[in-house]
C-alpha positions as CSV (number, residue, x, y, z in Angstrom):
1,M,0.0,0.0,0.0
2,T,1.4,3.4,-0.9
3,S,1.3,6.3,1.5
4,I,-1.2,9.1,1.2
5,P,0.5,12.4,0.2
6,P,0.7,14.6,3.3
7,A,-1.4,17.4,1.6
8,A,-4.4,15.1,1.1
9,D,-7.1,14.4,3.8
10,I,-5.5,11.3,5.3
11,V,-8.5,10.1,7.2
12,D,-10.8,10.2,4.2
13,A,-8.2,8.4,2.1
14,L,-7.5,5.6,4.6
15,V,-11.1,4.8,5.6
16,P,-11.6,5.3,2.5
17,L,-14.4,7.9,2.2
18,P,-14.8,9.0,-1.4
19,A,-16.8,12.2,-2.1
20,G,-20.5,11.2,-2.5
21,D,-20.3,8.4,0.1
22,P,-23.0,8.8,2.8
23,T,-20.4,8.5,5.6
24,H,-18.2,11.1,3.8
25,A,-21.2,13.5,3.9
26,V,-21.8,12.8,7.6
27,R,-18.1,13.3,8.5
28,H,-17.9,16.6,6.6
29,R,-20.8,18.0,8.6
30,R,-18.2,18.4,11.3
31,D,-15.9,20.4,9.0
32,K,-13.9,22.0,11.8
33,V,-12.9,18.6,13.1
34,V,-12.0,17.5,9.5
35,A,-9.8,20.6,8.9
36,A,-8.1,20.6,12.3
37,T,-7.4,16.9,12.2
38,Q,-5.5,17.3,9.0
39,G,-4.0,20.5,10.4
40,S,-2.7,18.5,13.4
41,D,-1.2,16.0,11.1
42,D,0.5,18.8,9.0
43,A,1.9,20.4,12.2
44,I,3.1,17.2,13.9
45,F,4.8,15.9,10.7
46,D,6.1,19.2,9.5
47,P,9.8,18.5,8.4
48,A,10.7,22.0,9.8
49,L,9.3,21.2,13.3
50,A,11.8,21.9,16.0
51,G,11.4,18.5,17.6
52,P,12.5,14.9,17.1
53,S,13.7,14.4,13.5
54,L,11.0,13.5,10.9
55,A,12.4,10.0,10.7
56,E,12.1,9.6,14.5
57,R,8.5,10.9,14.4
58,L,7.5,8.6,11.6
59,L,9.0,5.6,13.3
60,A,7.0,6.4,16.5
61,A,3.8,6.9,14.4
62,Q,4.1,3.6,12.6
63,L,4.8,1.8,15.9
64,V,1.6,3.2,17.5
65,A,-0.3,2.0,14.4
66,R,1.4,-1.4,14.4
67,L,0.7,-2.0,18.1
68,A,-3.0,-1.2,17.6
69,G,-3.3,-3.4,14.6
70,A,-4.2,-0.5,12.4
71,T,-2.6,-2.0,9.3
72,A,-3.6,0.7,6.7
73,L,-2.3,3.5,9.0
74,Q,0.9,1.6,9.7
75,A,1.5,1.1,6.0
76,H,0.9,4.8,5.4
77,Y,3.5,5.9,7.9
78,R,5.9,3.2,6.7
79,G,5.5,4.6,3.2
80,R,6.2,8.1,4.3
81,L,9.3,6.9,6.2
82,L,10.7,5.0,3.3
83,A,10.2,8.1,1.1
84,L,12.8,10.0,3.1
85,P,16.2,10.5,1.5
86,W,18.0,8.3,4.0
87,L,17.6,6.3,7.2
88,S,20.2,5.3,9.7
89,A,20.9,1.6,10.3
90,A,19.1,1.9,13.7
91,Q,16.1,3.6,12.2
92,A,15.9,0.9,9.4
93,A,16.1,-1.8,12.1
94,A,13.3,-0.2,14.1
95,L,11.1,0.0,11.1
96,D,10.6,-3.8,10.9
97,D,11.2,-4.7,14.6
98,P,9.1,-2.9,17.3
99,A,11.7,-3.8,19.9
100,P,15.0,-3.6,18.1
101,R,18.3,-4.3,19.9
102,L,20.0,-0.9,19.6
103,S,23.5,-0.1,20.6
104,G,24.4,2.4,23.3
105,A,25.0,5.0,20.6
106,D,21.3,4.7,19.8
107,A,20.1,5.4,23.3
108,R,18.0,8.4,22.1
109,L,16.0,6.3,19.6
110,Q,15.7,3.5,22.2
111,A,14.1,6.0,24.6
112,I,11.8,7.3,22.0
113,L,10.5,3.9,21.0
114,R,10.2,2.7,24.6
115,F,8.2,5.8,25.6
116,T,6.0,5.3,22.4
117,R,5.2,1.7,23.3
118,T,4.2,2.6,26.8
119,L,1.9,5.5,25.8
120,A,0.4,3.5,23.0
121,E,-0.3,0.3,24.9
122,R,-0.4,1.1,28.6
123,P,-0.7,4.9,29.1
124,V,-1.5,4.5,32.8
125,E,2.1,3.2,33.2
126,G,3.6,6.3,31.7
127,D,4.8,7.7,35.1
128,K,7.3,10.5,35.9
129,A,10.2,8.1,35.6
130,A,9.2,7.0,32.2
131,L,8.9,10.6,31.0
132,Q,12.2,11.7,32.5
133,R,14.1,9.0,30.5
134,L,13.6,11.2,27.5
135,P,15.5,14.3,28.7
136,A,18.1,11.9,30.0
137,A,18.5,10.6,26.5
138,G,19.0,14.1,25.2
139,L,15.5,15.3,24.2
140,S,14.6,18.9,25.0
141,T,11.3,19.8,26.6
142,P,9.8,21.0,23.2
143,E,11.0,17.7,21.7
144,V,9.3,15.7,24.4
145,I,6.1,17.6,24.0
146,A,6.2,17.0,20.2
147,L,6.7,13.3,20.8
148,A,3.9,13.0,23.4
149,Q,1.5,14.9,21.1
150,L,2.4,12.7,18.2
151,I,1.8,9.4,20.1
152,A,-1.5,10.7,21.4
153,Y,-2.6,12.1,18.0
154,V,-2.0,8.8,16.2
155,S,-3.9,7.0,19.0
156,F,-6.8,9.4,18.2
157,Q,-6.4,9.1,14.5
158,L,-6.5,5.3,14.4
159,R,-9.7,5.2,16.5
160,M,-11.3,7.8,14.3
161,I,-10.5,5.8,11.2
162,A,-11.8,2.6,12.9
163,G,-15.0,4.3,14.0
164,L,-15.6,5.7,10.5
165,Q,-15.0,2.4,8.9
166,A,-17.6,0.9,11.3
167,I,-20.1,3.6,10.5
168,A,-19.6,3.0,6.8
169,A,-20.0,-0.8,7.3
170,L,-23.2,-0.3,9.2
171,G,-24.7,1.1,6.1
172,D,-27.4,3.6,5.3
173,D,-30.1,4.2,7.9
174,S,-32.4,6.1,5.6
175,G,-35.4,3.8,6.3
176,A,-35.4,4.5,10.0
177,A,-37.2,7.4,11.6
178,P,-34.9,10.4,11.6
179,A,-33.5,11.2,15.0
180,I,-34.5,14.6,16.4
181,D,-31.8,16.6,18.1
182,A,-32.7,17.8,21.6
183,P,-33.3,21.5,21.8
184,Q,-30.0,23.3,22.0
185,Q,-29.4,25.6,25.0
186,A,-27.2,28.6,24.7
187,F,-23.6,27.6,24.8
188,V,-21.8,28.0,28.1
189,H,-18.1,27.0,28.2
190,P,-17.6,24.3,30.9
191,A,-15.2,26.6,32.7
192,H,-18.2,28.7,33.5
193,L,-20.8,26.0,34.4
194,A,-22.1,25.8,37.9
195,R,-20.4,23.2,40.1
196,P,-22.3,20.1,41.0
197,G,-23.2,19.0,44.5
198,E,-21.4,16.4,46.6
199,P,-18.6,14.6,44.7
200,V,-18.7,11.0,43.8
201,R,-15.7,9.0,45.2
202,V,-15.4,5.3,44.2
203,N,-12.3,3.1,43.6
204,G,-9.9,6.0,43.6
205,Y,-11.9,8.0,41.1
206,T,-13.7,11.2,42.0
207,S,-15.9,13.9,40.4
208,E,-14.4,16.6,42.6
209,T,-12.3,19.4,41.1
210,L,-8.6,18.4,40.9
211,D,-5.5,20.4,40.0
212,W,-2.8,19.0,37.7
213,K,1.0,19.4,38.0
214,A,3.4,19.1,35.1
215,W,6.6,16.9,35.4
216,L,8.5,19.1,32.9
217,P,9.2,22.8,33.0
218,V,6.2,24.9,31.9
219,L,6.5,28.1,29.8
220,E,7.0,31.2,31.9
221,L,4.5,33.8,30.6
222,E,7.0,36.6,30.6
223,Q,9.0,34.5,28.1
224,A,6.1,33.7,25.8
225,T,6.0,34.8,22.2
226,P,3.0,36.6,20.8
227,Q,2.1,33.4,19.0
228,Q,2.2,31.4,22.2
229,L,0.0,33.9,24.1
230,A,-2.5,33.9,21.2
231,V,-2.7,30.1,21.2
232,L,-3.2,30.0,25.0
233,D,-6.0,32.5,24.9
234,A,-7.7,30.6,22.0
235,S,-7.4,27.2,23.8
236,H,-9.1,27.7,27.1
237,P,-10.3,30.6,29.3
238,K,-7.9,29.6,32.0
239,A,-5.0,28.4,29.9
240,R,-2.6,31.1,31.1
241,S,-2.7,29.7,34.6
242,S,-2.8,26.0,33.7
243,D,0.3,23.8,33.9
244,Y,-1.2,21.6,31.2
245,Y,-1.5,24.4,28.6
246,L,1.7,26.1,29.7
247,L,3.5,22.8,29.0
248,L,1.9,22.0,25.7
249,V,2.4,25.5,24.4
250,H,6.1,24.7,24.0
251,Q,4.8,23.4,20.6
252,P,2.2,26.2,19.9
253,R,1.2,25.1,16.4
254,I,0.4,21.6,17.5
255,L,-1.5,22.9,20.6
256,E,-3.5,25.3,18.4
257,Q,-4.7,22.6,16.1
258,R,-5.3,20.1,18.9
259,S,-7.4,22.7,20.8
260,I,-9.5,23.4,17.6
261,V,-10.1,19.6,17.3
262,F,-11.1,19.2,21.0
263,N,-13.4,22.2,21.1
264,A,-15.1,21.3,17.8
265,I,-15.7,17.7,19.0
266,M,-17.0,18.5,22.5
267,Y,-19.0,21.6,21.9
268,A,-20.4,21.5,18.3
269,P,-24.2,22.1,18.2
270,G,-26.6,19.3,17.2
271,G,-25.9,15.6,17.1
272,L,-25.0,13.7,20.3
273,S,-26.0,15.7,23.4
274,R,-23.2,17.4,25.2
275,A,-24.0,15.3,28.3
276,E,-23.6,12.1,26.3
277,R,-20.2,13.3,24.9
278,E,-19.1,14.0,28.5
279,L,-20.3,10.5,29.5
280,A,-18.2,8.9,26.7
281,S,-15.2,11.0,27.7
282,A,-15.6,9.8,31.3
283,V,-15.8,6.2,30.1
284,V,-12.6,6.4,28.1
285,S,-10.8,8.1,31.0
286,R,-12.0,5.5,33.5
287,V,-10.9,2.6,31.1
288,N,-7.5,4.3,30.6
289,G,-7.0,5.0,34.3
290,C,-6.9,8.8,33.9
291,V,-8.1,10.0,37.3
292,Y,-7.8,13.7,36.3
293,C,-9.8,13.4,33.0
294,A,-12.4,11.2,34.7
295,S,-13.0,13.8,37.4
296,V,-13.4,16.7,34.9
297,H,-15.8,14.9,32.6
298,A,-17.8,13.2,35.3
299,Q,-18.4,16.6,36.8
300,R,-19.4,18.1,33.5
301,F,-21.8,15.2,32.9
302,E,-23.4,16.0,36.2
303,Q,-23.5,19.7,35.4
304,L,-25.3,19.1,32.1
305,A,-27.5,16.0,33.0
306,R,-28.2,17.1,36.6
307,R,-27.6,13.6,37.9
308,N,-24.6,11.4,38.7
309,D,-26.1,7.9,39.0
310,V,-24.3,6.5,35.9
311,I,-21.1,8.1,37.1
312,R,-21.3,6.1,40.3
313,Q,-21.8,2.9,38.2
314,L,-19.0,3.9,35.9
315,F,-16.5,4.4,38.6
316,A,-17.4,1.1,40.2
317,E,-17.3,-0.9,37.0
318,P,-17.4,0.5,33.5
319,R,-18.9,-2.6,31.8
320,G,-22.7,-2.6,32.2
321,A,-22.8,0.9,33.4
322,G,-25.8,3.0,32.3
323,T,-29.3,3.8,33.4
324,S,-31.0,3.1,30.0
325,A,-30.4,1.0,26.9
326,R,-29.1,4.1,25.2
327,E,-26.6,4.9,27.9
328,R,-25.4,1.3,28.2
329,A,-24.9,1.2,24.4
330,I,-22.8,4.4,24.6
331,V,-20.7,3.1,27.5
332,Q,-20.0,-0.3,25.8
333,A,-19.1,1.2,22.4
334,S,-16.8,3.6,24.2
335,I,-15.1,0.7,26.0
336,D,-14.8,-1.3,22.8
337,L,-13.3,1.5,20.7
338,T,-10.9,2.4,23.5
339,L,-9.6,-1.1,24.1
340,D,-9.6,-2.8,20.7
341,P,-10.0,-0.4,17.8
342,A,-8.8,-3.1,15.3
343,Q,-11.8,-5.2,16.2
344,F,-14.3,-2.3,16.2
345,G,-16.9,-2.7,13.5
346,A,-20.6,-2.5,12.6
347,A,-21.5,-5.1,15.2
348,Q,-20.3,-2.7,18.0
349,L,-22.5,0.0,16.6
350,Q,-25.7,-2.1,16.2
351,P,-26.9,-1.5,19.8
352,L,-26.4,2.3,19.3
353,R,-28.5,2.2,16.2
354,A,-31.1,0.1,18.0
355,A,-31.1,2.8,20.7
356,G,-32.0,5.4,18.1
357,L,-28.6,7.1,17.5
358,S,-28.5,8.9,14.1
359,P,-25.4,8.8,11.9
360,L,-24.3,12.2,13.1
361,E,-24.7,11.0,16.7
362,L,-22.6,8.0,15.9
363,L,-19.9,10.2,14.5
364,D,-20.0,12.5,17.5
365,L,-19.5,9.4,19.8
366,V,-16.6,8.2,17.7
367,H,-15.0,11.6,17.9
368,A,-15.5,11.9,21.7
369,V,-13.9,8.5,22.3
370,A,-11.0,9.2,19.9
371,I,-10.2,12.6,21.3
372,F,-9.9,11.1,24.8
373,A,-7.4,8.6,23.5
374,W,-5.4,11.8,22.8
375,A,-6.3,13.7,26.0
376,N,-5.7,10.9,28.4
377,R,-2.3,10.1,27.1
378,L,-1.2,13.7,27.6
379,M,-2.6,14.0,31.1
380,L,-1.3,10.6,32.3
381,N,2.2,10.9,30.9
382,L,3.1,14.6,31.3
383,G,2.1,15.2,34.8
384,E,-0.2,14.1,37.7
385,P,-3.4,15.1,39.4
386,V,-3.3,17.0,42.6
387,V,-6.0,17.1,45.2
388,P,-6.3,20.8,46.2
389,A,-5.8,21.7,49.8
390,L,-9.0,22.4,51.7
């Protein structure tokens, strides 16, 4: 399989979704997600990026795809890698062996691939010690951020492709009664929503508000460029005081595109309700073991749905959680796409269709699950949650 030229829409090409296909039409109703997904790819794999070399980035990307069983995406990154003018012997060895035996001189590449494997397969194990092996191997903080964003992005990308393939395989639903979107309330950014009542605390998970502390140096605002300040302000109302954003803005172009993707997925009008998107986000975070993300999105679900019964179930045991057939279908599909995207197909979407989800709602669910494959890997592997002092 040949690789897709970087200028093309890679997701459309790899699903594949030709123009005129019903799933192509549904996907492009979320045009901001489409554009910023490709924008993220362009930023992360820009040859001029001041980060790991393009060969190192493509090796990490094809390893993420290989470990997930995403064969078309793996072939795509392999093709882009082989199109480079040259590869070192160590890089060539790593292309065909996900655990190559590298010499001491290749400690940098060994550290990159080790970190990649951990984030791709077991993100909850990406602790401070795992992260700090990268600076020890010679990677600067901006290089580490570029690598972490890349691994998380490809984890998102492969789940988006798997979900779109499943939607396409499910087929046209034109004979079913059209789903009617719930009335849309005026948009309020989650940073300004009222806080819920008593927090849920089960199995080490909580819906209370947590802080987050970075394990690498964050950007000092007085040293920020105008571009970095603009990206911070566009990303989140409180980004200038957040370790998370002040760390990610070491790579401002990548953060800019990632923030557009996130906001377009979580807050677009119509389609899946905002509460159900928050529920799916909380499910993925619970499955991946991300205490911080689970707390944020459990709280937001309660703010929007005005109840927390399903959150208590989810924190206790994700499988089977849900207070209705629709909720249970959303929870289970979120688990399936998170844990095994290579086996995700039309069968995993059938309960959602039976529960009345429209094609656009299915797409919104796939997007919510995929974006938290990205978000969890950043939160888990670049810092840690902090319980604020009372």
